N, C-alpha and C positions, 0 to 999 in steps of 0.2 A: 479740217480740209486735208484730203490725201495729197501728198506731194509726189509727183511723178518723177521717175528717173530717166534721163536721156543718156544712153551709153554712146561713147565716142569710138568710131572706127575711121582711121585715116588711111586712105589709099595713096599715101605719099611716102617718099623715101626720107623726108627731112622734117617730119612733124616733131614738135618739141618732146613729147612723151613717146619713147621708143615702143613701149608695150601696146600703144594704141595703133601702131602701124600694122597693116594687114594686106595680103594679096587677095585678089578676087576669088580664087579657088577656096580660100579659107573663110570667106565671109559668112556663108550659112552656118557653119559650126560655131563661129564666134558670136553670131547673133543668138543662137540657141543658148550658148553659155551665158550671155548677158541677160537674156530673158529669164533664165533660171535664177539669176542673181537679183532680179527685181526690176530690170529695165523694161519699160513699156513703150519707149521710143528709142530707135537706133539712128544716130546721126552719121551719115556717110559724107566724108569730105575728100576731095581730090586735089586741093590746093592748100598748102600750109599758110597760116596767117600769123605765125610766130614772129616776134620782133626780128627784123632783118631778113625775112624770107624773100626769096627771089620771085619775080613774076613768072607765071605759067601761062602759056597760050591756051586759047579755047580748045583747040584740037588735042593738045596734050592732056588737058583736064578731062575731056571726054574719053580719050583712050584709056585713062586710068579708071574712070567711073563706069563706063558702059559694061565691061565684063562683070563687074560686081552687081549691077542692076539686073543683068540677065540671070545671074545666079540666085538673086533674091526673089525675082518675080514669081517663080513657081512654088515658093515655099508656102506650105499650108500653115494657117494660124500664126503667122509671123507678127512681130510687134509692128507698130506704126513706124514708117520710115521717114526720116528727115534727110534732106540733101543740102549740104552746106556749100552754097555757091552764090556768086554775085551776078551771074550771067543769065539773061532771059533765054538765050539759045540752049543752054544746058537744061533749063527747066522744061522747055518744049521737047527736047530730045528725050529727057528722062521720063516725061509723062507718056510719051509714045511707047516706051518699054514697060514702065511700071504701073501706070495709072496714077491714082491719087497718092500724094505724099505731102509732107510739110516742107515748104521752102524756108531754109534758114539762111537769111541774107545779112551778112555783117555790115552791109552798107545801107540798109533800109531803102534800096532802090536808087541810091545816089550814084553808084558806079555804072549803072546801066539804065538809061531813061526808059527803056522798054520793059523793065522787070516788073513793075507794079501792074501794068496793063496785062502782061502775060499771066501773072498769078491770078489776077482778078478774072480774066476771061476763062481760065480753067477751074475757077472756084477752089483754089488751093489754100489751105491754112498757111499762115505766113509768120515767120519770126523776124521782127524788125529790131536790129541792134544799133546802138549809138557808137560811132567811132569818129575820129578825125584823122585825116591823112591816110597813109598806107603803112605797111609794116616797117618800112625804112625811115619814116618821118614821124610816126605817131608819138614816140616818147617825148618829143619836144613841143607837143601841142596840148599841154594839160592846164593851160591858164583859163580859168572861168571867172571873170570879174564878178558875176552875180552869184557865184557859188555853184558847185558842181551839181547838186541836187535840183535847185531851181532851173539850171540850164537844161537838165534832162527832162524835167516836167514840161518846159516850153518846147523842147525838141519833139517829144512824143505827142503833145497837143497838135503841133503842126503836122506830124506824120499822120495823125488820125484823119485830118482833112485830105491829105494826099491819098491815103488808102481808100477812103470813102469815094473819092472821085474816080479811082481805078476799079471800083467794085469789090474791094476787099473789106469784109466785116469781121472775119475770123482771124484775128492776129494776136501775137504774143509779143510782149515787151521784154527786151534784153538790154540792160544798161551798159553792157560792154565793159566789164571789169578788165582793167589792164590795157584797154585801148584808149590811149591819150588820157589816162588817169594815173595819178601818183598812187603809191600804196596807201597813203593817208586818205585820199579821195575814195579809193575802193572801199575801205572800211567804213567811211562816212556813208557811202551809198547803201551798204548792207544794213547799217543801223537805222537808216531812214527809208527803208523800202516801202513802208506804208504809204509814203507820199507818192510813190510811183504806182503802187497797187490801186490807189484811190482813183486812178484814171480809168479803171474798169476793165482792164485786160490782164490775163495771166502774166506773171512775171517769171522769166527764165533767168537763172543765175549760172554763169560759167566761171566758177572759182577753182575748179579742180586743178591742183598743182600749179596755179598761177604764181608768178614771182612774189606778189604782194603778200601771199599767205605765209611765206617763209617756212614752208613745209607743213603748215597746220591747216590743211584743207578742211578737216573735221570741224574746226572752230568756225571757219567761214560758212560752212553749210549749216551749222547749228544756228548761227546768227541770222542767216538768210531765211531759214524756216520760221524762226521766232517772229521775224518781221514781215512775213507775207509772201515768200517765194512760193510759186506753184510748181515749178519744174527745176530740177538740178541737172545740169549737163556735166557729166563726169566720166572719168576713166574707170572702167570696171574690170 
């Protein structure tokens, strides 16, 4: 199976990896560079989700994102675009500018009750990620009495029902490495990805430069590919 690469571009001043930060005017050139390096999906985010990140208002998120989308929209033969947001209003505004894209929602619709309905109504592909809490609280929410992998399996089985009810059938599963998971739990998830892939949806792994890798992103990616990952979200 061909593993797809999702390149990360952050329209933020405070994202964890400085090299991923970009201003709107430079987005087309960076997209072409990432495409040349093998990325078939480009993930645009206007809100940092690193541990401890501050809250950003809807209007500030849109002010960061809109110029980049207007720069991307006329690009010929561009890669598939993904937008990293938890807000349905951002999805609606982005669709009006760009047309179809992948919704990459780290909250799986939990942060905005209108999100799943919006994605379903527009027939957009959807990335559902597991997390607990928010960037300022998630590090203390990593207790899974039943075990982290069974907890994720149950979570995504429940999400399947919510997605179906909202009209979403084309969705991707992201276990949320580093989001309310200890380093040991992150590695366990990677070595047991088959149990998540068995749910029948592509599995996206965001391990690039995460704290749990201790600088060894390559090992995390190799384990992920060996155990069933379909998409790697990474800094290129």
